[in-house]
Steps between C-alpha positions, in 0.01 A plus 500: 500500500640415842850507354446863402387583854785317673677821603185704549400616850144384426601139427318364808185690400519356149545147638196535726295644212589218263452219749181621670304686234425791733370820347728807486319682782510188719875463444562864586287468813704213649697546821746257657237423766288352218770244417541172691801327346483205741139421405554603136206743503432858395199678646364787293357750749503817290530619144654825379243693296579729205440806720777389738272379779475151642174307485380150580597245233253321279353206695629222272868543590549554872733206562707322239771241537844609389684299244712214628771546239845517653594793277209710627574405860861616464379837373236530773751428777762739358 
């Protein structure tokens, strides 16, 4: 699946989705300020709702560690 997305502009989004298990709205609500590459953490502060507005995320997923795989880190830093 990642091979098929290798030239896709959403490759980083796909990598984060696969390695973190975030919901679609949570992924689409991420901003760069939510990403701490040095600490290896993503903080989910908002979720994009179906009506196009942002809302608070579900309480079970506010902070998740990123994957430590070197392949994912290369994509995240690109």
